[in-house]
Backbone as a chain_set.jsonl record, in Angstrom:
{"seq": "MEQPTVLIVSDDAEFSRAITGRWQSERNVPGFTSMTGDLCQGLDADEFDLAIVGTAPAAALVQVLTALESAGKPVVLVCGAQHSAQSMREAQSRAAVLHQREGWLDALVLVASETLRRCDALARVRDLEAENALLQRQSTLGLYMLEMRHSLNNALTSVLGNSELLLLEPGTFSASIRSQIETIRNMGLRMHEVLQRFSSLEKELKVTETQEHRESGMKARSAGASQ", "coords": {"N": [[7.741, -7.764, -7.9], [10.617, -5.704, -7.298], [14.274, -5.962, -6.467], [13.733, -6.326, -3.107], [13.809, -3.877, -0.16], [15.452, -3.558, 2.982], [14.939, -2.193, 5.939], [17.188, -1.355, 8.592], [17.02, -0.993, 11.776], [18.833, 0.414, 14.432], [20.707, 1.294, 17.096], [22.999, 0.155, 17.636], [26.052, -0.199, 15.455], [27.284, -2.919, 15.209], [25.201, -4.462, 15.112], [23.826, -4.16, 12.718], [25.869, -4.816, 10.758], [26.027, -7.401, 11.075], [23.997, -8.639, 10.218], [23.7, -7.714, 7.597], [25.866, -8.796, 6.826], [25.256, -11.832, 7.254], [23.342, -12.075, 5.471], [24.637, -12.083, 3.061], [25.351, -14.756, 2.521], [23.186, -15.79, 1.448], [20.678, -16.787, -1.539], [19.063, -14.994, -2.667], [19.523, -11.565, -2.014], [18.403, -8.598, -0.715], [18.58, -5.112, -0.663], [19.658, -2.883, 1.682], [19.132, -0.432, 3.884], [20.205, 1.846, 6.79], [19.626, 2.959, 9.869], [19.434, 5.104, 12.941], [18.051, 4.858, 16.101], [16.783, 7.414, 16.498], [16.408, 8.932, 14.351], [14.398, 7.749, 12.999], [11.854, 8.883, 11.929], [8.978, 10.144, 10.598], [9.004, 8.136, 8.286], [9.373, 7.171, 4.922], [7.03, 5.101, 3.368], [7.438, 4.121, 0.907], [9.849, 3.425, 0.543], [11.046, 1.379, 1.918], [10.827, -2.167, 2.123], [10.655, -4.087, 4.3], [11.238, -3.68, 7.802], [13.779, -4.068, 10.31], [14.419, -4.046, 13.628], [16.663, -3.347, 15.951], [18.506, -2.931, 18.847], [17.871, -0.52, 20.941], [17.408, 2.659, 23.033], [14.443, 2.344, 25.463], [12.706, 4.49, 25.457], [13.207, 5.333, 22.869], [12.598, 3.254, 21.359], [10.042, 2.878, 21.332], [9.034, 4.901, 20.189], [10.178, 4.245, 17.677], [8.961, 2.154, 16.718], [6.147, 3.087, 16.691], [6.506, 4.677, 14.763], [7.156, 2.839, 12.682], [4.949, 1.538, 12.616], [2.733, 3.159, 11.608], [3.792, 3.187, 9.078], [2.896, 0.975, 7.971], [4.456, -1.605, 7.112], [5.784, -4.905, 7.539], [7.442, -5.621, 10.177], [10.331, -6.822, 12.03], [11.141, -7.43, 15.05], [14.052, -7.569, 17.224], [14.867, -8.835, 20.24], [17.225, -8.469, 23.056], [16.897, -9.756, 25.728], [14.972, -12.528, 27.205], [12.368, -11.603, 28.865], [12.218, -8.904, 27.962], [11.363, -9.558, 25.141], [9.119, -10.576, 25.392], [7.192, -8.88, 26.781], [7.297, -7.233, 24.805], [6.195, -8.568, 22.702], [3.733, -8.572, 23.743], [2.772, -5.981, 23.749], [3.556, -4.956, 20.981], [1.638, -6.126, 19.086], [1.569, -6.628, 16.079], [4.116, -6.804, 15.126], [6.785, -9.247, 14.471], [8.506, -10.767, 16.798], [11.664, -11.398, 17.863], [13.711, -13.155, 19.785], [17.164, -12.793, 20.791], [18.998, -15.018, 20.564], [21.373, -18.02, 20.746], [21.974, -18.762, 17.276], [20.397, -16.956, 16.27], [20.722, -15.277, 14.11], [20.428, -16.717, 11.899], [17.827, -17.531, 12.273], [16.612, -14.927, 11.931], [17.315, -14.237, 9.411], [15.767, -16.06, 8.037], [13.185, -15.576, 8.848], [12.714, -12.991, 7.806], [13.117, -13.329, 5.107], [11.162, -15.336, 4.312], [9.134, -13.352, 5.014], [9.332, -11.347, 3.385], [8.878, -12.594, 0.873], [6.23, -13.344, 1.014], [5.343, -10.774, 1.062], [6.006, -10.044, -1.489], [4.168, -11.889, -2.844], [1.807, -10.807, -2.396], [1.758, -8.284, -3.152], [1.961, -9.189, -6.051], [-0.721, -10.352, -6.112], [-2.476, -8.201, -5.531], [-1.73, -6.742, -7.93], [-2.907, -8.43, -9.681], [-5.422, -8.409, -9.132], [-6.418, -5.592, -9.707], [-5.745, -5.983, -12.422], [-7.616, -7.41, -13.181], [-9.875, -6.394, -12.654], [-10.024, -4.276, -14.3], [-10.066, -5.732, -16.795], [-12.88, -6.931, -16.397], [-14.34, -4.356, -16.273], [-13.834, -3.713, -19.069], [-14.904, -5.82, -20.326], [-17.721, -5.574, -19.77], [-17.973, -3.297, -21.117], [-17.608, -4.085, -23.795], [-19.604, -6.111, -24.217], [-21.956, -4.544, -23.941], [-21.78, -2.956, -26.315], [-21.89, -5.087, -28.007], [-24.688, -5.809, -27.509], [-25.849, -3.381, -28.577], [-25.297, -3.014, -30.896], [-26.848, -3.578, -33.024], [-28.782, -1.753, -32.982], [-27.468, 0.543, -33.17], [-26.723, 0.413, -35.671], [-28.877, 0.685, -37.251], [-29.909, 3.104, -36.729], [-27.434, 4.643, -37.816], [-27.588, 3.756, -40.171], [-29.904, 4.985, -41.155], [-28.886, 7.722, -40.919], [-27.054, 7.992, -42.752], [-28.452, 7.254, -45.15], [-30.52, 9.142, -45.23], [-28.752, 11.735, -45.563], [-27.359, 11.288, -48.031], [-29.803, 11.189, -49.757], [-30.29, 13.951, -49.407], [-28.39, 15.275, -50.659], [-28.773, 14.492, -53.141], [-30.198, 16.461, -54.292], [-29.65, 18.737, -55.981], [-29.085, 22.256, -55.636], [-30.742, 22.992, -53.904], [-29.605, 23.162, -51.515], [-27.394, 25.704, -50.031], [-23.908, 26.078, -50.584], [-22.284, 25.972, -48.206], [-24.355, 24.347, -46.4], [-24.407, 22.1, -47.83], [-22.082, 21.252, -47.682], [-21.412, 20.701, -45.045], [-23.439, 18.75, -44.921], [-22.053, 17.054, -46.183], [-20.127, 16.228, -44.442], [-21.421, 15.17, -42.465], [-22.305, 12.91, -43.722], [-19.773, 11.6, -44.366], [-18.549, 11.33, -41.711], [-20.458, 9.376, -40.968], [-19.947, 7.274, -42.432], [-17.325, 6.712, -41.715], [-18.018, 5.945, -38.991], [-19.602, 3.869, -39.456], [-17.527, 2.253, -40.585], [-15.978, 1.521, -38.468], [-17.892, -0.132, -36.875], [-18.227, -2.339, -38.7], [-15.641, -2.993, -38.314], [-15.591, -4.049, -35.8], [-17.58, -5.888, -35.815], [-15.866, -7.963, -37.259], [-13.995, -8.411, -35.461], [-15.334, -9.531, -33.384], [-16.167, -12.221, -34.843], [-13.795, -13.169, -35.485], [-12.815, -13.638, -32.676], [-14.446, -15.437, -31.976], [-14.106, -17.836, -33.712], [-11.426, -18.365, -32.787], [-11.862, -19.089, -30.015], [-13.675, -21.177, -30.681], [-11.538, -22.962, -31.822], [-9.686, -23.09, -30.035], [-11.255, -24.694, -27.855], [-11.712, -27.158, -29.267], [-8.907, -27.891, -29.351], [-8.413, -27.92, -26.605], [-10.323, -30.298, -25.946], [-9.278, -32.416, -27.728], [-6.753, -32.806, -26.444], [-7.708, -33.518, -24.223], [-8.742, -35.892, -24.69], [-6.449, -37.538, -25.7], [-4.97, -37.598, -23.523], [-6.671, -39.066, -22.011], [-6.547, -41.546, -23.405], [-3.928, -42.289, -22.846], [-3.771, -43.025, -20.519]], "CA": [[8.752, -6.931, -6.604], [12.116, -5.665, -7.934], [14.84, -5.904, -5.285], [13.086, -5.338, -1.901], [14.729, -3.041, 0.378], [15.148, -3.85, 4.217], [15.272, -1.086, 6.657], [17.819, -1.904, 9.767], [16.939, 0.345, 13.063], [19.575, -0.154, 15.543], [21.894, 2.213, 17.802], [24.367, -0.879, 17.299], [26.416, -0.499, 14.288], [27.819, -4.1, 14.974], [24.111, -5.127, 14.913], [23.438, -3.802, 11.419], [26.772, -5.671, 10.039], [25.896, -8.982, 11.552], [22.669, -8.902, 9.517], [24.031, -7.757, 6.27], [26.996, -9.985, 6.339], [25.049, -12.947, 7.255], [22.489, -12.339, 4.214], [25.101, -12.29, 2.049], [25.053, -15.997, 1.96], [21.752, -16.406, 0.73], [20.637, -16.713, -2.739], [18.606, -13.608, -2.775], [19.91, -10.435, -1.137], [17.858, -7.599, -0.665], [18.947, -3.834, -0.413], [19.899, -2.335, 2.914], [19.39, 0.722, 4.599], [20.656, 1.779, 8.245], [19.511, 4.241, 10.649], [19.445, 4.868, 14.113], [16.387, 4.974, 16.186], [16.492, 8.865, 16.503], [16.291, 9.251, 12.852], [13.367, 6.91, 12.488], [10.71, 9.811, 12.031], [8.959, 10.694, 9.085], [9.688, 7.353, 7.283], [8.586, 7.183, 3.545], [6.837, 3.806, 3.206], [7.518, 3.415, -0.231], [11.522, 3.386, 0.723], [11.611, 0.094, 2.32], [9.674, -3.319, 2.181], [10.599, -4.752, 5.548], [11.994, -3.198, 8.884], [14.301, -4.951, 11.142], [14.451, -3.286, 14.463], [17.37, -3.743, 17.221], [18.756, -2.438, 19.993], [17.855, 1.05, 20.98], [16.606, 3.169, 24.514], [13.281, 2.043, 25.578], [11.871, 5.321, 24.906], [13.321, 5.606, 21.253], [12.397, 2.068, 20.743], [8.407, 2.952, 21.35], [8.693, 5.752, 19.012], [10.569, 3.56, 16.306], [7.888, 1.238, 16.435], [4.797, 3.612, 16.368], [6.388, 5.393, 13.099], [7.053, 1.648, 11.724], [3.501, 0.927, 12.434], [2.319, 3.986, 10.702], [4.046, 3.05, 7.85], [2.195, -0.219, 7.576], [5.009, -2.266, 6.553], [5.939, -5.525, 8.336], [8.545, -5.302, 11.151], [10.567, -7.911, 12.672], [12.008, -6.745, 16.534], [15.054, -8.489, 17.799], [15.03, -8.327, 21.593], [18.368, -9.343, 23.471], [16.446, -10.205, 26.895], [13.549, -13.025, 27.131], [11.349, -10.565, 29.532], [11.842, -7.908, 26.922], [10.908, -10.018, 23.918], [7.712, -11.091, 25.8], [6.86, -7.528, 26.814], [7.282, -6.558, 23.031], [5.072, -9.346, 22.075], [2.127, -8.381, 24.223], [2.706, -4.408, 23.179], [3.422, -4.778, 19.604], [1.258, -7.489, 18.422], [1.86, -6.714, 14.659], [5.385, -7.167, 15.009], [7.278, -10.526, 14.759], [9.53, -10.602, 18.014], [12.618, -12.427, 17.79], [14.631, -13.387, 20.862], [18.692, -12.641, 20.482], [19.982, -16.088, 21.283], [22.17, -18.589, 19.69], [21.197, -18.872, 15.925], [18.966, -15.894, 15.952], [20.881, -14.577, 12.799], [20.04, -17.758, 11.057], [16.081, -17.327, 12.35], [15.943, -13.693, 11.555], [17.109, -14.408, 7.948], [14.667, -17.175, 7.565], [11.606, -14.967, 8.965], [12.688, -11.847, 7.011], [12.85, -13.745, 3.783], [9.576, -15.512, 4.14], [8.232, -12.134, 5.007], [9.368, -10.337, 1.803], [8.288, -13.24, -0.189], [4.783, -13.075, 1.245], [4.765, -9.345, 0.441], [5.832, -9.875, -3.209], [2.944, -12.673, -3.553], [0.327, -10.189, -1.929], [1.491, -7.447, -4.329], [1.291, -9.77, -7.214], [-2.157, -10.806, -6.062], [-3.152, -6.878, -6.016], [-1.739, -6.148, -9.31], [-3.734, -9.427, -10.646], [-6.825, -7.935, -8.932], [-6.428, -4.575, -10.647], [-6.057, -6.29, -14.031], [-9.101, -8.496, -13.509], [-11.016, -5.346, -12.653], [-9.947, -3.597, -15.543], [-10.766, -6.65, -17.753], [-14.268, -6.9, -16.255], [-15.088, -3.107, -17.077], [-13.966, -3.645, -20.625], [-16.025, -6.806, -20.782], [-18.929, -5.046, -19.562], [-18.16, -2.204, -22.512], [-17.743, -4.78, -25.053], [-20.951, -6.814, -24.033], [-23.059, -3.294, -24.237], [-21.382, -2.64, -27.491], [-22.426, -5.989, -28.874], [-26.132, -5.635, -27.387], [-26.271, -1.999, -28.859], [-24.858, -2.789, -32.185], [-28.085, -3.589, -34.028], [-29.854, -0.444, -32.594], [-26.624, 1.813, -33.539], [-26.629, 0.091, -36.957], [-30.038, 0.956, -37.634], [-29.571, 4.679, -36.529], [-26.315, 5.011, -38.737], [-28.124, 3.683, -41.917], [-30.987, 6.206, -41.441], [-28.286, 8.99, -40.799], [-26.345, 7.793, -44.062], [-29.557, 7.481, -46.352], [-31.0, 10.792, -45.692], [-27.615, 12.597, -46.245], [-27.227, 10.71, -49.348], [-31.109, 11.74, -50.219], [-30.169, 15.473, -49.273], [-27.105, 15.486, -51.295], [-29.197, 14.184, -54.505], [-30.819, 17.448, -54.868], [-28.662, 20.163, -56.269], [-29.336, 23.522, -55.933], [-31.738, 23.162, -52.849], [-28.912, 24.192, -50.467], [-26.33, 26.595, -50.047], [-22.615, 25.406, -50.462], [-21.889, 25.799, -46.634], [-24.845, 23.635, -45.941], [-24.112, 20.922, -48.437], [-20.575, 20.841, -47.142], [-22.197, 20.107, -43.774], [-24.192, 17.49, -44.856], [-20.909, 15.911, -46.574], [-19.439, 15.877, -43.251], [-22.382, 14.314, -41.687], [-22.187, 11.598, -44.535], [-18.274, 11.138, -44.267], [-18.573, 10.734, -40.696], [-21.336, 8.4, -40.73], [-19.347, 6.242, -43.01], [-16.484, 6.293, -41.043], [-18.661, 5.033, -38.075], [-20.05, 2.41, -40.24], [-16.339, 1.176, -40.548], [-15.884, 1.075, -37.048], [-18.786, -1.096, -36.62], [-17.622, -3.446, -39.359], [-14.547, -3.84, -37.877], [-16.176, -4.626, -34.331], [-18.13, -7.23, -35.959], [-14.74, -8.758, -37.754], [-13.092, -8.816, -34.316], [-16.504, -10.85, -32.866], [-15.954, -13.122, -35.626], [-12.288, -13.727, -35.144], [-12.603, -14.236, -31.26], [-15.455, -16.728, -31.946], [-13.105, -18.727, -34.237], [-10.096, -18.579, -31.752], [-12.264, -19.735, -28.759], [-13.89, -22.747, -31.129], [-10.304, -23.9, -31.87], [-9.193, -23.54, -28.295], [-12.148, -25.527, -27.228], [-11.198, -28.174, -30.046], [-7.329, -28.449, -29.108], [-8.316, -28.694, -25.582], [-10.774, -31.917, -26.351], [-8.29, -33.264, -28.307], [-5.498, -33.076, -25.535], [-8.393, -34.426, -23.002], [-8.834, -37.371, -25.235], [-5.185, -37.875, -25.787], [-4.473, -37.931, -22.017], [-7.351, -40.173, -21.518], [-6.151, -42.652, -24.108], [-2.81, -42.919, -22.723], [-3.787, -43.706, -19.063]], "C": [[9.753, -7.14, -7.09], [12.593, -6.235, -6.698], [14.37, -5.26, -4.226], [14.474, -4.491, -1.194], [14.304, -3.342, 2.275], [15.847, -2.923, 4.986], [15.902, -1.812, 7.919], [17.741, -0.736, 10.648], [17.492, -0.246, 14.117], [20.182, 1.398, 15.954], [23.34, 1.291, 17.753], [24.887, -0.817, 15.831], [26.971, -2.05, 13.994], [26.471, -5.014, 14.439], [23.701, -5.143, 13.303], [24.716, -4.742, 10.37], [26.535, -6.953, 9.922], [24.659, -9.171, 10.472], [22.828, -8.915, 8.133], [25.096, -8.605, 5.891], [26.578, -11.291, 6.295], [24.143, -13.201, 6.025], [23.284, -12.289, 2.978], [25.459, -13.633, 1.357], [23.829, -16.945, 1.443], [21.571, -16.11, -0.885], [20.107, -15.114, -3.225], [18.792, -12.758, -1.679], [19.311, -9.354, -1.251], [18.868, -6.364, -0.407], [19.083, -3.393, 0.971], [19.682, -1.079, 3.03], [19.162, 0.76, 6.034], [20.196, 2.838, 8.664], [19.222, 4.008, 12.134], [18.132, 5.053, 14.365], [16.11, 6.429, 16.517], [16.284, 9.367, 15.426], [15.302, 8.785, 12.268], [11.999, 7.562, 12.576], [10.331, 10.197, 10.831], [9.175, 9.627, 8.064], [8.65, 7.57, 6.11], [8.323, 5.638, 3.398], [7.155, 3.153, 2.225], [9.303, 3.057, -0.232], [11.915, 2.06, 1.068], [10.35, -1.098, 2.132], [9.372, -4.085, 3.616], [11.524, -3.981, 6.328], [12.616, -4.354, 9.932], [14.73, -3.833, 12.34], [15.291, -3.916, 15.928], [17.633, -2.935, 18.385], [18.537, -0.792, 19.961], [17.018, 1.328, 22.59], [15.219, 2.534, 24.517], [12.42, 3.064, 25.131], [11.913, 5.52, 23.563], [12.701, 4.338, 20.924], [10.605, 2.212, 20.638], [8.146, 4.021, 20.229], [8.993, 5.142, 17.743], [9.416, 2.603, 15.882], [6.456, 1.977, 16.221], [5.228, 4.179, 14.994], [6.405, 4.139, 12.392], [5.666, 1.424, 11.81], [2.399, 1.742, 11.548], [2.508, 3.888, 9.285], [3.244, 1.724, 7.15], [3.001, -1.252, 6.733], [5.471, -3.436, 7.84], [7.408, -5.22, 8.848], [8.771, -6.818, 12.057], [11.68, -6.941, 14.012], [12.776, -7.79, 17.159], [15.158, -7.822, 19.159], [16.305, -9.286, 22.091], [18.032, -10.155, 25.006], [15.092, -11.169, 26.771], [12.387, -12.239, 27.553], [11.142, -9.311, 28.51], [10.85, -8.412, 25.659], [9.235, -10.436, 24.483], [7.028, -9.883, 26.044], [6.367, -7.016, 25.634], [6.081, -7.16, 22.408], [3.56, -9.102, 22.313], [2.054, -6.782, 23.575], [2.426, -4.242, 22.017], [2.921, -5.955, 18.911], [1.455, -7.89, 16.555], [3.329, -6.811, 14.42], [6.103, -8.647, 15.075], [8.302, -10.203, 15.809], [10.2, -11.757, 17.971], [13.733, -12.534, 19.24], [16.192, -13.425, 20.299], [19.157, -13.706, 21.001], [20.863, -16.414, 20.136], [21.625, -18.912, 18.414], [20.124, -17.754, 15.676], [19.241, -15.092, 14.669], [20.164, -15.295, 11.842], [18.317, -17.626, 10.975], [16.054, -16.018, 11.766], [16.088, -13.735, 9.836], [16.213, -15.002, 6.99], [13.18, -16.124, 7.671], [11.512, -14.079, 8.033], [12.39, -12.271, 5.58], [11.688, -14.058, 3.401], [9.016, -14.592, 4.086], [8.074, -11.683, 3.734], [8.92, -11.34, 0.579], [6.613, -13.251, -0.207], [4.244, -11.669, 0.717], [4.813, -9.402, -1.066], [4.73, -10.905, -3.715], [1.706, -11.504, -3.314], [0.558, -8.855, -2.898], [1.34, -7.815, -5.722], [-0.098, -9.956, -7.241], [-3.036, -9.154, -6.238], [-3.093, -6.642, -7.277], [-2.86, -6.971, -10.159], [-5.129, -8.903, -10.491], [-7.399, -6.821, -9.697], [-6.47, -4.912, -12.099], [-7.124, -6.952, -14.242], [-10.01, -7.303, -13.383], [-11.134, -4.406, -13.821], [-10.509, -4.331, -16.86], [-12.481, -6.73, -17.873], [-15.098, -5.771, -16.898], [-15.103, -2.955, -18.52], [-14.675, -4.819, -21.106], [-17.336, -6.355, -20.63], [-18.971, -3.854, -20.919], [-18.345, -3.295, -23.649], [-19.296, -5.453, -24.985], [-22.16, -5.763, -24.112], [-22.719, -3.07, -25.76], [-22.264, -3.863, -28.518], [-24.333, -5.869, -28.466], [-26.666, -4.309, -28.4], [-25.804, -1.912, -30.618], [-25.871, -2.665, -33.446], [-28.653, -2.19, -34.314], [-28.742, 0.709, -33.483], [-26.615, 1.532, -35.067], [-27.667, 0.738, -38.015], [-30.235, 2.599, -37.842], [-28.466, 5.191, -37.3], [-27.088, 4.712, -40.034], [-28.984, 4.689, -42.111], [-30.134, 7.527, -41.681], [-27.536, 9.093, -42.337], [-27.344, 7.775, -45.181], [-29.913, 8.66, -46.327], [-29.886, 11.868, -45.825], [-27.554, 12.341, -47.537], [-28.435, 11.232, -50.124], [-30.634, 13.371, -50.394], [-29.184, 15.976, -50.262], [-27.479, 15.099, -53.073], [-29.75, 15.277, -55.041], [-30.175, 18.747, -54.749], [-29.455, 21.227, -56.304], [-30.421, 23.999, -54.716], [-31.09, 23.808, -51.521], [-27.862, 24.726, -50.789], [-24.743, 25.689, -50.149], [-22.087, 25.008, -49.003], [-22.962, 24.666, -46.112], [-24.62, 22.403, -46.624], [-22.568, 20.549, -48.006], [-20.707, 20.156, -45.784], [-22.777, 18.984, -43.53], [-23.229, 16.243, -45.647], [-20.443, 15.418, -45.482], [-20.324, 15.114, -42.625], [-22.169, 12.902, -42.165], [-21.005, 10.754, -44.3], [-18.065, 10.568, -42.762], [-19.285, 9.687, -40.206], [-20.705, 6.942, -41.578], [-18.295, 5.7, -42.387], [-16.855, 5.297, -39.607], [-18.994, 3.631, -38.39], [-18.618, 1.521, -40.48], [-15.823, 0.731, -39.393], [-16.438, -0.152, -36.714], [-18.618, -2.445, -37.213], [-16.283, -4.19, -38.636], [-14.758, -4.528, -36.532], [-16.62, -6.047, -34.799], [-17.097, -8.466, -36.667], [-14.198, -9.272, -36.594], [-14.127, -9.898, -33.702], [-16.035, -12.156, -33.883], [-14.626, -13.979, -35.198], [-12.025, -14.555, -33.79], [-13.579, -15.661, -31.385], [-14.752, -18.008, -32.612], [-12.033, -19.39, -33.331], [-10.936, -19.333, -30.599], [-12.93, -21.082, -29.343], [-12.523, -23.327, -31.245], [-9.809, -24.012, -30.581], [-9.993, -24.694, -27.777], [-11.861, -27.08, -28.193], [-9.99, -28.71, -29.807], [-7.831, -28.766, -27.305], [-9.372, -30.238, -25.337], [-10.007, -32.641, -26.996], [-7.067, -33.728, -27.404], [-6.039, -33.775, -24.35], [-8.296, -35.631, -23.537], [-7.662, -38.117, -25.311], [-4.75, -38.364, -24.211], [-5.52, -39.037, -21.441], [-6.874, -41.62, -22.018], [-4.649, -43.26, -23.446], [-2.587, -43.506, -21.524], [-4.257, -45.237, -19.273]], "O": [[10.135, -8.265, -7.412], [11.862, -6.843, -5.916], [14.409, -4.035, -4.105], [15.655, -4.473, -1.538], [13.162, -3.332, 2.735], [17.06, -2.741, 4.882], [15.301, -2.793, 8.356], [18.272, 0.341, 10.378], [16.98, -1.182, 14.732], [20.107, 2.406, 15.251], [24.485, 1.735, 17.824], [24.19, -1.363, 14.976], [27.112, -2.449, 12.838], [26.533, -5.954, 13.646], [23.284, -6.176, 12.781], [24.356, -5.262, 9.313], [26.752, -7.615, 8.908], [24.687, -10.275, 9.928], [22.329, -9.786, 7.422], [25.214, -9.08, 4.761], [27.175, -12.067, 5.55], [24.103, -14.328, 5.53], [22.718, -12.435, 1.894], [25.759, -13.788, 0.173], [23.628, -18.132, 1.186], [22.278, -15.263, -1.431], [20.691, -14.324, -3.966], [18.367, -13.025, -0.555], [19.771, -8.819, -2.26], [19.972, -6.645, 0.061], [18.064, -3.819, 1.516], [20.128, -0.436, 2.079], [18.309, 0.076, 6.601], [20.274, 3.817, 7.922], [18.832, 2.917, 12.549], [17.235, 5.297, 13.558], [14.945, 6.601, 16.875], [15.876, 10.525, 15.503], [15.058, 9.154, 11.12], [11.074, 6.999, 13.161], [11.151, 10.576, 9.994], [9.522, 10.019, 6.949], [7.495, 7.984, 6.21], [9.303, 4.899, 3.31], [7.247, 1.925, 2.236], [9.803, 2.396, -1.143], [12.957, 1.571, 0.63], [9.152, -0.832, 2.028], [8.295, -4.541, 3.998], [12.55, -3.571, 5.785], [11.986, -5.355, 10.274], [15.336, -2.818, 11.998], [14.793, -4.683, 16.751], [16.715, -2.229, 18.801], [18.971, -0.022, 19.104], [16.277, 0.529, 23.163], [14.839, 2.167, 23.405], [11.431, 2.751, 24.468], [10.89, 5.848, 22.963], [12.107, 4.466, 19.854], [10.017, 1.555, 19.779], [7.167, 3.977, 19.484], [8.281, 5.371, 16.765], [9.095, 2.412, 14.709], [5.632, 1.371, 15.538], [4.391, 4.179, 14.091], [5.687, 4.14, 11.392], [5.198, 1.02, 10.745], [1.459, 1.227, 10.943], [1.736, 4.313, 8.426], [3.067, 1.597, 5.939], [2.452, -1.775, 5.764], [5.531, -3.016, 8.996], [8.319, -4.727, 8.183], [7.948, -7.595, 12.54], [12.594, -6.13, 13.858], [12.238, -8.809, 17.591], [15.437, -6.636, 19.328], [16.473, -10.453, 21.737], [18.786, -11.042, 25.407], [14.112, -10.636, 26.251], [11.436, -12.131, 26.779], [10.034, -8.817, 28.304], [9.835, -7.824, 25.286], [8.311, -10.523, 23.674], [6.018, -9.822, 25.344], [5.275, -6.479, 25.453], [5.198, -6.571, 21.784], [2.578, -9.278, 21.591], [1.087, -6.55, 22.849], [1.428, -3.62, 21.652], [3.645, -6.691, 18.241], [1.47, -8.979, 15.982], [3.639, -6.91, 13.233], [5.753, -9.218, 16.108], [8.993, -9.214, 15.564], [9.701, -12.881, 18.013], [14.546, -11.621, 19.388], [16.39, -14.139, 19.317], [19.829, -13.525, 22.017], [21.136, -15.78, 19.117], [20.539, -19.478, 18.537], [19.158, -17.836, 14.917], [18.383, -14.382, 14.143], [19.396, -14.755, 11.046], [17.659, -17.62, 9.934], [15.237, -16.005, 10.844], [15.188, -13.356, 9.087], [15.929, -14.754, 5.818], [12.343, -15.977, 6.78], [10.504, -14.072, 7.325], [11.542, -11.682, 4.91], [11.069, -13.492, 2.5], [8.193, -14.545, 3.173], [7.033, -11.609, 3.082], [8.648, -10.897, -0.537], [5.907, -13.183, -1.213], [3.172, -11.426, 0.164], [3.934, -8.95, -1.8], [4.37, -10.832, -4.89], [0.763, -11.431, -4.101], [-0.453, -8.372, -3.408], [0.772, -7.09, -6.539], [-0.715, -9.757, -8.288], [-4.03, -9.007, -6.949], [-4.111, -6.35, -7.904], [-3.555, -6.476, -11.047], [-5.934, -8.895, -11.422], [-8.5, -6.867, -10.247], [-7.121, -4.248, -12.905], [-7.599, -7.112, -15.366], [-10.988, -7.306, -14.132], [-12.177, -3.876, -14.204], [-11.182, -3.799, -17.743], [-13.182, -6.647, -18.882], [-16.056, -5.878, -17.663], [-15.953, -2.346, -19.168], [-15.052, -4.833, -22.278], [-18.153, -6.794, -21.439], [-19.998, -3.664, -21.571], [-19.344, -3.227, -24.364], [-20.082, -5.145, -25.881], [-23.292, -6.188, -24.343], [-23.738, -3.016, -26.448], [-23.022, -3.624, -29.457], [-25.116, -5.868, -29.416], [-27.791, -4.314, -28.898], [-25.967, -0.946, -31.363], [-25.787, -1.97, -34.459], [-28.909, -1.642, -35.386], [-29.161, 1.544, -34.284], [-26.486, 2.538, -35.764], [-27.454, 1.153, -39.154], [-30.616, 3.171, -38.863], [-28.56, 6.404, -37.484], [-27.126, 5.578, -40.908], [-28.923, 5.33, -43.161], [-30.532, 8.359, -42.496], [-27.482, 10.151, -42.964], [-26.993, 8.343, -46.216], [-29.703, 9.369, -47.311], [-30.26, 12.961, -46.251], [-27.719, 13.311, -48.277], [-28.157, 11.753, -51.204], [-30.653, 13.906, -51.503], [-29.251, 17.148, -50.631], [-26.724, 15.334, -54.017], [-29.885, 15.266, -56.265], [-30.139, 19.559, -53.825], [-30.497, 21.201, -56.959], [-30.847, 25.15, -54.617], [-31.612, 24.591, -50.728], [-27.271, 24.345, -51.799], [-24.709, 24.559, -49.662], [-21.573, 23.925, -48.724], [-22.438, 23.924, -45.281], [-24.643, 21.448, -45.848], [-22.125, 19.405, -48.121], [-20.106, 19.114, -45.522], [-22.79, 18.313, -42.497], [-23.464, 15.037, -45.732], [-20.291, 14.199, -45.406], [-19.782, 14.133, -42.116], [-21.932, 11.935, -41.442], [-21.049, 9.543, -44.085], [-17.494, 9.492, -42.586], [-18.934, 9.077, -39.196], [-21.024, 5.786, -41.298], [-18.128, 4.481, -42.361], [-16.251, 4.291, -39.235], [-18.746, 2.587, -37.787], [-18.626, 0.292, -40.547], [-15.258, -0.358, -39.297], [-15.773, -1.116, -36.334], [-18.775, -3.491, -36.584], [-15.997, -5.375, -38.466], [-14.099, -5.523, -36.23], [-16.191, -7.107, -34.343], [-17.413, -9.656, -36.65], [-13.898, -10.465, -36.555], [-13.749, -11.058, -33.545], [-15.476, -13.091, -33.31], [-14.535, -15.112, -34.725], [-11.393, -15.602, -33.648], [-13.302, -16.744, -30.869], [-14.843, -19.109, -32.069], [-11.821, -20.593, -33.178], [-10.424, -20.416, -30.316], [-12.82, -22.091, -28.647], [-12.411, -24.382, -30.621], [-9.534, -25.114, -30.108], [-9.391, -25.642, -27.273], [-11.841, -28.115, -27.527], [-9.838, -29.918, -29.989], [-7.555, -29.868, -26.831], [-9.023, -31.119, -24.55], [-10.135, -33.833, -26.717], [-6.485, -34.8, -27.57], [-5.352, -34.445, -23.579], [-7.75, -36.509, -22.871], [-7.719, -39.312, -25.023], [-4.252, -39.458, -23.943], [-5.204, -39.787, -20.517], [-6.81, -42.619, -21.302], [-4.312, -44.441, -23.529], [-1.651, -44.262, -21.265], [-4.355, -45.991, -18.304]]}, "num_chains": 1, "name": "protein.A"}
């Protein structure tokens, strides 16, 4: 994840200033976007990574939380009264609810920072899973090529052999047909080169794998001897 963005939703400008000011003392400072509750409609989920919701009228607060829930991003709700915090915990199970009491800014930055780190870790996991799925598909294709290589070579040998025999019979075919046969032969030779390169790559990979196993064994023996 690049620099994360925190969306602050509140009708109190001081609320946003307090949060951004407190966060400046941290090592990692995200980008900030602030808006009032009446503007928190039609949110673009790609524009922020975490939302912090502060003071807003009750009706507007419900709309804000509903819009944020549809965005699917984590939400930290800061409540000014204990009974309000409790009711919000019951109504908004997906949001982290924080009571605005002494030390709330420190607690908020800690919770929000950990949430952003978790989001970053989850994003990395999803990227790794996508890369792993791609590698698995490529591995399946590679295994199939290995299994079919001999069959393809046999078929290609037949194509090349017959095209060469046809070209050894001058005057049997017209110039246009001979040109087509030559094209078949040339394309067959090109396919043969590709298969040869494939075989070379397979040998190179086996050599590399053997060398890595040998080096791993040497390191293991060295580690065992040093203990």
